[in-house]
Every structure is written in structure tokens, then in C-alpha cells.
N, C-alpha and C positions, 0 to 999 in steps of 0.2 A: 458379491456385495451383500452385507448382512442385512437383516431385516426380513419382514414379512411383506408379500406382494398381496394387495387386495385385488378384488375382481377388476378394479379400474386401472390397476397398474401403478397404484401409489401405496406407500406404506401408510397404515393406520393402526389405531388401537392404543394399547397402554404399553409401558416400558416392559420388555421381556426379560431381559438380563442386565446386569451391571448396576445393582443398586449401589448407592453412595457408600455403603460399608464393604462392598466386595473387593478382593485384591485387584482385579482388573480395573475397577473404577478408580482406585486410589492410583494405581500405576499410570492411568492415561492423565491424570492431572500433575503427576511428578514430570511426564514428558511434556506436557503443555508449559509448565513453569519453566523447565529447562530451554524451551524455545523462546519464551518471553524474555529470559535473561540474555540469550543472544541477540534478540531483537534490540533490547535496550542498548547493547553494545554497538550496533551500527546506526543508531539514531543520530549521532553527531555528524555522520557522514553527509547527511542531507539538511538536518534542521540546525546543526551547529555552524554550517558553512557560512552563514551570513556574517557571522563574527569575524572570519578571516579575510573577508574581501578587501576591506579598506586597509587592514595592516599589510596585506600583500601588495596594494597599491601604493601605500607609502614606502614600503621597503624596496620595492623594485621599480616603481614608475610606471607599471603596466596600466592601461586603461582598465575601468571596471568591466567594460563589454568583453574585453579580451580575457579577463580573469574568469567571467562567468561561462566562457566556452568550456573551460574545465569542469564546471558544474553540469553543463549540457552533456559532455562526455561521460561524466559519472552516471548520470540518469540513464543515458542510452545503454551503457554497458552493465548497469545494474538490472536492466530490464530485457533487452533484446537477446542475449545469450541464455536467457533462463529456460526456454523451451529444451534446450540441450541439457541444462541442469537437471530439469524435471525429468527427461529421459533417463539420465545416468542414475538419478536417484531410485526411480521406479525400476530400472533394470538391475541394479545391484541388490535390491531386494530390501525388506524392512530392517534387517540387523545393520548392515554395513552402508547402505544407500544414505541415509541421513548422516551418520557419523563421519563418513569420509568426505561428504561434500560440505559440511559445517566446518570441518578441520581445515580444509583448503580455503574456505572463505575466510576463517580467523586469520590466517597466515598473510593472506592479500590484503586484508583490511589493515593490518599493522604496517605492511611494507608500503602501501599506498600513501599512508599519511606521512610516514617517514621520507619518502621521496619527494611529497609535496613540500614538507618543512625544508628540505635542503636544496629545493629547486633554484637554480640561478637563471633559468630560462623558461619561457613560456612552454616550450616543447617538453621540459622535465615536469612542469606543473600539469600539463595534459597527460602525460604517462602516469603520473600519480592518481589523477582523476579516473584514468582507465583501470588501474590496478584495484582502487576502492570500489569502482562500479562493479567489476567482476566478483570481488569478494562479497561486498554487500548483497548482490543479487543471488549469490550462492546460499547465504544464510536466510535471506528473506524467502525465497521460494521454497526452500526445505522446510522452514518453520511453518509457513502458512499450510503448505501441503500436508504435513504431519498433522495439524489441528483438525483439518477437514476429515482426515481418516480416522482419528480417534473419536470424534465427536459428531456422529450423524445427528444424534437427537438434540444437540445444541449448537449446531454449526455455526450460526451468525454469532453467537456469544463467544465461542472458542476462538474463532477467527478474528473476532474483535478484540479479544483480550490479548491475543499474539500480536495483532497489529498495533494495539496500544502501546506495546513496548517499544516499537518503532516510533510512534508518534509522540509518546511523552517522555521516552528516555532522555532526550537531551535536556530536559528541564532539570535533571540532577546536577548537570555539569555547566550550565551556562555561566554562572557566576565564577567557579574555579577557572574556566577557560579564559574569561575575560581577565581575571587576576594575573594568570600566567602571561597572557599577551601584554599585558601592562607592565609587568615586571621583568620578564625574561625574553619577550619577543616571539615572533610567529614560528620560528624554527623549533624553539623548545616545546611550544604548545602543541604544534603537529606531532613531534616526536614522543613526548610522554603520554599524551592522550591515545595516540595510535597505538603505542606499544601496549598500553593497559588493555585497551579494548580488544585487540587480537588476542592477547594472552588469556583473557576470560572466555571468550568464544571457543578457543582451542581446548580449554579445560572442560567446559561444559558439554561440547560435542561428543566426548567419549563416552557419555551416558544417555545419548539420545538415540531412538529408534522408533520406527512405525509399527503399527499393530501387524502381528501375523494373521494370515487368513482366517476368518472367524474369531478372532480374539477380541476385536472392539465390540463393546456391548451393543447387542441388537436391539432395536427399538421399534415400537409400532404405534407411537403417538407423536406426530409431528403436525404443526399448524399450517405449514406451507406446503405447496406441491412439490414433490420430489420424483424424479424419474426412477422408473422401476428397472432400469438397465443403465449399465455404463457405456457411453460412447467413446470410441477411440478418438485420438486427436484428429485423424483425418475426417471422421464423420462430424466431429465438432466444426471443423473449419468449413464443412458444407452446409452448416446450418445458418440461415439468415439471422436468426436471434443472436447468435454469437457476435456477429458484425454490428448489430445494433449496440450490444453491450461494450464492444470495442471502441466504437465511436463515442459513446457516452463517457467511458473511462477517459479517453483522450481529452475530451473537452474539460472535464472536471480536473483532471490532473493538470492541465496546462495552467488554469487560473490559479490553483493552489500553489504550484511549483513557482509561479511568478511572484507570489505574496511571500513564500517561505524564503526565497533566494534574495528577496529585496526589502524585507521588513525593516532592517536597520536603516537603509537609505531612505525609505519612506519616513521613518521616525525623524531622521535628520532634516529632511525637507520641509516636515511640518513644525520644526523647531521644539520637539519635546524630547529627543533622544538623551539629552543630559539633564533634564528636569528631574531633581530629587523629589521622589513622592512617597516613599515607604521605607522607613528604617534606614536611610541613607542610601537606598538603590534608587537607581534612574528609572524614568518611564520605559526606557528601551529595555533595561534588564528585567524589570517586572512584567512588561508586556511579552517578551519572548518566553519567560517561564510560564506565565498564564496561557499563552497561546500553545506552548507544548503540552501543558497539562490538559487543556480542553481538546486538543488534537488527540491525545491518547484516550481521554475519556469518552470521546465520540464513538470509537470503534466498538467496544462492548455495549455502550448504551444504545446506539443505533442498530447494532447486531442483535441485541436482545428484542428491541422494538419489532425488527423485521422478523424475527421468529414468531412473532404474534399476529402482526398485521400484514405481512407480506413485504417484499423487497421493493416492487414498484411503487407502493403507496409510500413507503419510508423515504425512498429517494425523492419522491415529489416534494415532500415536506421539506427535507434537508437542502435540496438543491435551491428551492424557493427562499427559505430563510438565509441561505448564503448569498444569494444575489442582493438581498435587502442589506445584509451587513457590509458588503462591499460598497454599496452606494451610500450608506450612512457614514463609512469611514471617509469618503471624499468630502463629506459635509461637516462632520464633527471631529475628525482625527487630529485637529490642532490643539485640542483640549488633552492634557496628558492622561487623565483618567479615562476619557472617552477613547483615546487611542488604545489603552490597555483592555478595556471592556471589548471593544470591537474587534481587536485581534484575536481575542479568545472566541468570540463568536464566529468569526470567518473561519478559524481552524476547527471549530466544534462542527461546522457544517460542511467543512471539506474532509476531515479525517475519516468520516463514515465510509467514504468510497473504498477503503482498504479493508472493510469487513463485508459491506454489502455486496460488492461485485464477486469477491471470491466465493462467498456462500451461495449466490444465486447461480453462478457457473456451475458449481458442484451439484446443486439441486436439479439444474438442467440436465447435465451430462454425466452424472454418477460419480462415484468414488474410486473406482479402480485405477484410471488414468489421471486423478485429480491433480498431483503435482505437475505433470506435463501440461495439461489443459489449462491450469490457472497460470502457468508460465507464459502460455501463448497469449492469454489475455493481458498479462502484465507488461507485455512488451509496448502496449499503447502508451504507458508511461514514458518509455524512452523516446517515443516520437514527440510526446509533450515537452519533454526536457528541451528539445531544440527551439521551442518557442520562448524559453527564458530569456536568452540574448536579444531576442526581438523586443522583449519588453523594455530592455536597456536602451535599444535603438529608439523606440517609440518615445521615450522620456526625453532622448537627446533631440528629437524633432519637435516635440510639443512643448519642452521645458516644463512639464507638469507631471508629478507622479500620480495624480489623480486619473490620468489617462490609462493607466495599467489596471487601476483598481475597476474602472468602468468596463475595460475590455473583459476582465474576469467577470464581472457581473452579467455582460452580455452572454458569455459562454454558459453561465448557470441558467439564465432564462431560456436560452436555446435548448439546454439539457431538460429542462421541465417540460417543454413541449414535445421533445422526442420521446421522453417516457410515457407521456399521456397518449400520443398519437401513434406512435410506433413500437415502442417496446412492449406495451401491454397486449396489443394484438399479436404480435410476433411471439410472445410467451405463451398466449392461450393456444396459437396453431401448433407450436412445438409440443406442447403438453398433450393435445388432442391426437396429434400424430403418434406420440409415444404410447399413448393409452391404446391406440387402434393396433399399433405394432405389438404390444404385449398381449392383446387379445386375440392376434392371429388373423387380422383384417387382410383378406387377400389383395385388396386394392392397395394397401400401403405396401406390402411386399412386393407386388408388381412394379410400384414407382421406385422402390429401393433398387430392384434389378435394371431398371432402365436408367436410373441415375448413376449407376456405376459405383461410385464411392458411397459407402454405407450411409444412407439417410441423406445424400445431398440434394435430393429432390423431393423430399417429403415435407418440407417446409414451405414450398413456393406459394 
């Protein structure tokens, strides 16, 4: 792990290497941009999906709830296998790991959407969802892991920019996809968009790699606490603070995924989907574009804020604002411009989880095993994905889309309480134990021997 260790076990001081003019500094920004490009190419897999739900329903007569099972499968397989993805990337090394994994991901992304486009049965649709999930997860985990390794000094910002590609990338293609759906149908839209996305990922992947040992610029000034050592995945899984992060990610991901998968249906239920509001574009089109832009902007914005005021404080602010936005949507979403504005605010306050959680996880557990460790955390999004069809079932029971928004608001409120009452104390205990371990405290070392798995008992 690069950087200096202070007496307290944390990096501190001023930048040591890698000024903005150095070759290494320029190189890391090039690799960051390549990762962002790949993330843009997988954005439609999640944020463009809502455009395909009703066309699939009309083309095949499948129920919306059964179609959304494909989305749940996508989310599950985008996340749950990523610890294996991370292990492969870290095992193959900095040169071949990212390149090989992103290449495989690009091929699966293209194949998955082509399969979904030509699906004549729900089983085929679900197979396509599985393939795109595996491909998207390979790209996502590799790109985020790479960002944390190259940018220790600006980890929140770098992860935020990378995740912004995934959050905002769909904004570029919403109107083209709607036009293709309207003129050529759902099969053509899946085929051509999927083919282009996969090809771009495959090309960009050939130039991506992680830093070699000691290559990433070493830093000595960070405003947030960072662990002085890198914890293995087994050590991380034995730390209570990891499971607090996992639960928080699950809650926040669930609410946002419900909104992302059902935003078009919410707009139609509120009677604003086809209302023309700007240059011939409907409230739904403008709302989707604005939501994706804000979703993307949230990630570097809140990542930058967290780099300055800390992750838990930033989470409290964002989660609280998100709860308010969900509640306001139930009250004012029937007005076209209010729908657009509140859709943007909802995704602004949701998108930040994809920068805050990876950055905080790496600050807690170090960068050596970052890709694998972040992938384990990311599996919580897979569990959250299975709550998306439950949202459709809830609407079928209540006959009101506002019930889904209220459920998401409750998730946010619970998350705020967990941050304040559980995460902050757990984080403080973790850092205190890490600091004692770095200083050679015999009590901590004894506790680790008793605990068996490195550090499993040191956070109790």
C-alpha cells in the first residue's frame, strides 16, 4: 500500500508524488477516463430498462411483474458473482486482470441484449437478463476497483466520476432508444444498442490496466481517516462495520432500484408521461434525462464532499434529502415540471451510494484487495434487486404508485438512523482497533489470535 504511515496508523501530510504534470498522474487520469467510457456503455442495462418494459408487455402479453423478474435477475447477477470477478482481476495482476475481465464483460453485454431482443418466451428473456448481469458486473467491479487503486488521494471523487458514467450514461441514449422503439420495435432497439455497447467496451478494455506496485502516486494528505493496512476479504467479512455498510447499501439500493425500474409507470399513473413540456419532448423523456444526469452528477459531487467532511456525515445529508424527495413526489408528482424536478432530486440523493460506499469501504479496509472487497459489498445490490418485483406487487395490491415511493422514503429514514446510531460508532471502533494494531498493541494482537480469522474479534 503506497503512502506514509503516521504514528497513529493513518496517512497524513502533503502530496508526496504524482503532481498533475507527472507522467504517472496523466496516466492514471487516462485509465480513469477509459473506465468511465466502459461504465457509460453499461448504463442502459439498468437505467434504460424502464423504456423496454411496456413495449415487451405489448409485444408478448407478459405481465409487468413477470417482465421485471428479468430486471431482478440482471441486478442479482450483476452483483453476486462480483467477488469472483474481483478475485480473478486481482489474481491476474494489474496488466491482464482489468483487460481480460472488461473484454469478457463487453461480449456478454452485447450477447445479453441481443438475446432479450429476440426472446419469444420469459425463459429467454430471463437468460438475456442473466447474461447482461454477468457482463455488467464484470465491467462495473473492474472499473470501480481500478479507480480506488489509482486515486488514493481523491478516492471519493475518482469513484464518483467512474460511477457517474453508469449513473448518467443512459441520458445520452434515452431519446434515440425511444425513437427506435417507436419506429422499428423492441427487437431492433435491443439488438443495435446492445451491439454498439458491447463493441465499445471491448475496444476500450484493451487499453485498461491497474497500477503496478508502487506506481500509483503516493499521498500524505487526506481529510478522511484511512486504514494503515490492507485487510484481506476474510478479515473484512469478520468486521461488524462491514455488515453495517452492507445493510445500509441494501436499503438504499432497494429504494432507488424500485424508482429506476418503475419511473415510466409512475409517470403514466400520474398522467404526465405524454405531456409535452420542452421542445416537443414529453415530461417522461425530460424526466428520465434529468434523472440520469442528476444520478451521474451525484456521484462525483457527493464523493468530493465526502473527501472533505467524511462519509457518514455526507450519507446522513443525502439519505435525509432523498426521503424528503420521495415524499414530495407523492404529493406533487402529478404536475409535469414537478415530476421532472423531483425525479432529478430523487436520483441525485440516490446515486451517491455508488461513490460513498466503495470509497468508505476502501478507506476502512485498504486498497490491496480493493476490487475483491468492493465486490463483496456490491452483492447487497443484488439482494435489493429482488425487492423490485415486490414493488409491482405492492402496487397491484394498493392500486397506488405512491405506496412504492413511501416505502422508499421509509428505507431512507431507517438508513439515516442507522448511520447516526450504528455506523458512526462501528467506524470509530474499527479505526481505533486498526490504530492499536498498527502501533503493536498486545491486547489487539491477542484478540486477533483468539478470533482466528484475522481481525474477526477486534471490532466487537
